[in-house]
N, C-alpha and C positions, 0 to 999 in steps of 0.2 A: 504494500500500500504506500502510495507516495505521501511524503511529508511536504506540505506547502509552506514555503519559507520566504520571508522578506529579509533582504540583506541591506542593512544600513551601513554604508561605507564600502560599497562594492568595488570601488576603483583602487582602494588601498591594498596593502599586502595580504591582510586577513581576508578581505573581500574576494580578492583574486584566487586565493586558496579555496574559499568556499565555492566559487564557481567551478573550480577544477573538480571538486567533489561532486558537484551537480552533473558535470559531464561524465564522471566516472560511474555514477549511480543514477542514470536517467529514469529507472523504474522506481526509485525510492525518494528522490528529491526533486520537487518542482519549484522553480523560482517564480513567485507571483508579484514581487515588488523589489525594486532596486533604488538605492539612493547614493548620491555622491555630494561632495562639498562644492567643487567647481569644475571638475573634469567632464564637461558636457559631451565632448566628442567621444571619449571613452565610454561614458554612460550610454550614449546612443548606440555605439557598437554592441555593447552588452545587451541592450534592449532588442536589437535586431536578432541577436543569437538566441536569447532565452524567451522572448515574447512575454514579458511580464504584463500584468493587468495595469500597473502604474509605475511611474518612476518619479523620483524627487531630486531636485538639484537645490542645494542650500543657497548658493549664490544666484540671485535672480538674473544675472547677466547671461547665464547659460540657457535660459528658457527658450530663446529663439532658435538656438542650435538644435535643441530637442524637438521643437515643433517641426523643424525642417527634416531631421534625420531619424527620429524615432519611428517605429512602425505605425501605420495608420491605426487609430483606435486606442493607442496607448494614452492613458491619463497622465498628464504632466502636472506635477506639484512643485512648490518652491518654498524656501524658508523653513523656519521651525514649524510653522503650521503644516507644511507639506510633510515633514518627517513624522509628525504626530499622526496625521491622517493615514500615512502609509503604515505606521505601527499598529493602527487600529483596524486596518482593512479586513473586511469580513472573511475573505477567502483564506487569510493567513492562519496557520496553526502555530507557527514559531517565528519569532523575530530574532535574527542574529545581529547583535549590536557590535559593530566594528569601527565605530566613530572614535577618533582620537580626542581625548580631552573630555570636558564636561558637557558637551553639546548632546551627548547621548542620553542624559539623565531624564529629561522630560519625555522623549519618545519611549524610553524604557518603562517609565511609570504608566504612560498611556497604554502600552502593550499589555502590561499586567492588569490594568483596569478593564481592558477589553477581553481578558481571559486567555491571552496568548502565552505559550511557553516562551521563556527568554533564554537564548544562548548568548552568553556574555563574553566578549573578547575585549571590551573596553573597560579596563580595570578601574578607571576613574569613577565609574558609576557606583561601584561598591565601596570604594575608598571614601567618596564624598557622602554617600547616602546609604551605606550598607544596612544600617539599622532600619531605615524607612523602607527600603526596597524589599528586604527579606520579610518584614512584617506584612507588607501589602501582598507579597507573593503567597504567604501562608494563609492570609485572609481569603484570597481568591482560589487557593488550591491549585496553583500552577507551579511548574517546575522551573527552577533557575539552573541551567546547565552551563558549567564553565567551559570555555573554549581556550583560554590561556593554557599552554602546554603543561605548566606546573600544576595548576588547579585541576585540570582534566585528569592528570596523572593521579592526584590524590583522590579524586572522585572515583576513578577506576579501582584504586587500592581499597577504598572503603566499601565497595559494593558488597552487600551482604554482611557487613561487619557491624557489631553493636558499638554505638558511640561510647558506651561505658568502658570499652576495652582500649580506647585510644589514649596514648600517653603524649605523643608529640606529632606534629606535622612538620616535615622537613622539606623546605623548598630548595631546589638546586639553582645555582647561579653560575654562569660561565666565568664570571669575574671581569668580563669586559676587556677592552684593549689595554687597560692600564693596571692589570693585576699585579705586574712586577715593577711598575714605575715607582721610583722613590718619591716620597711625600714632597720633598723640596722641589721636584720637577713638575708636579701637577699644576701649579699656577700658570705655567708656560704652555699648557696643552692647547693646541690649535683645533679649530672646528673640524678640519679634514681628518685629523687624527682621531677625534672623538667619534666620527662617523664610520670608522673602520671596525665594525664588530667582528670578532673572530669566528663566530659560528652562524648567527642568524642574519638573514637579509630582511630588514624591517624599515619602517618609516623613520624620518629624521628625529622626531621627538622621542620616540621609544628607544631609538638607538643611543641617543645621548643619555637618556635615563638609565640605560644599561651600563654606560660608561661611568656614571656617578654612583651606581647601585641604587638610585632612587626607584628604579623599576622594581627591584626586589623588595624594597621597603613598602611600596604600594601593594605589592602582591602579599606581603605579610598581613596587611590590614584587610585586603580582599579575602584571604583565607580565613581570617578570624570570623568574618560574617558568613561566608559561604558554608562553613562547616561548624558554625556555632561553637568555636573554641576560643578560650581566652588567648590573647596575643602572647602571654607568657609561655604558652605551649606551642608557639610557632617559631621555628628556627630556620636558619639559612646555612647551607654548606656550599663552598665553591667547588664546582665540578667542570673543569674546562672543556671536556669532550662533549658536553650537552647530549649525552645518551640516556642517562638516568634523569628523568624529568621531574621527579620528586619522590619522597618516601613517606611512609606512615610508620611510626613506632607504636607498638602496643604495650600494654602494662606488663606483659611477661617478658619484655625485652626484645621480642621479635620485630623485624622490620619487613615491610613489603614495599617494593619499588616498581615503577612502570618504566620500561625502556623502549626506545624506538629511535630511528633516525630523526634528525632535526627538520621536520616537515610539518607545517601547521595543518596539513590535510588529515593527519591522524586524529588529533583531537576534534577537529570540525566534524569529521565523519562520525565519530563516536557520539557526539552531541546530537547529530541529526538522526542517527539510527538507534540510539539508546532505547531499550536495553539490549538490542541485537548487535552482533558483530557480523560484518559482511566482507567477503573478499573484494579486493580492489587491485589497482595497478601499481600501488605504492611498493617501494623496495623494502623487503623484510630485513630485519637486523641480523647480521652475522657477527657474533662476538669474537670469533677467531680472527676476522678481518680487522675489527676495531683494535684488538691487541691488548690494550690496557685502559683501565678507568681509574682516575685519580681524584682525590678529594682533599680539601684543606679548609681551615676555618677562615671566615672573612676577617679582614683587617678593619676594625671599627675606627681606629685612629685615622687611617688614611681615607676611609670612606664612611663619614659620619651619617650618611643617609639612613642606614639601618637603625641607628640609635634614635634618630629623629622620628622615624616611622613607629618604632616601638613606643616612644613617648606619646605620639598622637593616638596610637591604637589603645594604649592603656587609659589615657584620659577620656577618649571618646568624645561624644557631643559634637560640637562644630570644629574641633581641632583637626581631625583628618581632612575635612573639606578645605581648611585654611592651608594645611601642608600641601595639598594637591594644587590649589590655585597658585600659591606662591612659587611652587616648583615650575608650573607651566610658564609663569611670567619670567622666572629666572632663566629657564632654558631658552626662551625666545630672545631674551637680552643677550645671552651668550652667543646664540646664532648670529645676532646682529652686530656682534663685536663690542657691545656696550660694557660687558663685565667679563672677568676671567672665569676659567673653568671652576676653580675652587670657590668663587663667589656664589655659585649656585647654592652650595650648602650654606654659606654665610647668610644669603638673602632669606632662605627658607627658615633658618633658625631664628633670625631676627623677627620675622613676621609672626612666627609661632609664639615667641616670647611676649610680643606686644598684644596678643589676642586675649580677650576675655571670653572664656569658654561658656557656651550655652548648651544645656542638656536637653531641654524640651524641643525636640526636633520636628520640623515640618518642612515642606518643600520651600516655602518662603524664607524660613530661618536659614536654611542651607544656602539658598541663592544669595541672601544678604551677606552671609559669612564669606562666601566665595567672592562676591563683589568687593567687600572690605579688604580681603587679603590681596586682591589684585591691585587695588589702590595703594595699599601699604607697601607692597613689593615694588610698585612703580616708583614710589617715593624713595625707597631704599636704593634702588638702581640709579636713580637720578643723583642722589647724594654721594653714591660711591664714586662718581666720576669727578667729584670736586677735590 
């Protein structure tokens, strides 16, 4: 039976992998909606191939291109309203959220309200509003299926296991391109160097987050909400080969791990076909060819993102949303050459320290905290140049 899926962020790396899964499993996955930020030409190409009921382009400048090049009869939507309408569309059974940053939050809540299962690749949604999103999902009785390779790995390891038997969730991290770089050299890191991830091919923002280890910090908070575990029971281990995607430790000391090649098609397919496993064209793992797997502890002194994330995850309330927003602004400033690589951590820490945490969460409260953090980060970035 086909799963009817809307893909928000279809022109990004996760979206492209999702479309590859759709091609691989045409009898099990039907694409009924597609959305992109501004790549109208690419979105039109996808619409011609997959014939969705509707497409959405966030940037209204791309609407005319879609009118000219999308298949006749395709509904064309735009802006945040368009993303929300796509997330609610009657034909959809699942919404795959692969939008970078916080723009996926409102469409995600709209999808949950409409009773759609949510496949989450955009970790910012659960970092910013994990408590709210998981509560709404429970209320509606819908599934939240993780697409991040690390969380999907944990999801697979926990299948059929009692939550009472879990001791720790252990996220693996490649360590990024600066795993061996001396601390004193990190302030001189250039953008081109930060974009050279040793394992994964990803978008610019997530690649820089991987270089700072903020990506793994965000994933710690995401895991806390996805699996209802205190963040004190969520750890990180550096694993440069990116073959073991995460582990679960149980109270008897045993650990289960999920292994595969570094290809996002694996977790996407599992989310779409869950609880079934289906054959595909993906390359199976040969451990003899891999040769060796190594692990080491993260260096919290050189990479303070993990400590900042644990602080945010422990305090909860609006602080994770503030961490996330400040990091987005700091990464953007680094890309634009306004601050140094290590200033990313400095900016986030300063904004978090200045924030008054609110515990009674609503969408409006979170959006206000997000907006405040962006303004505070902008001020910090401006003052750092003086």
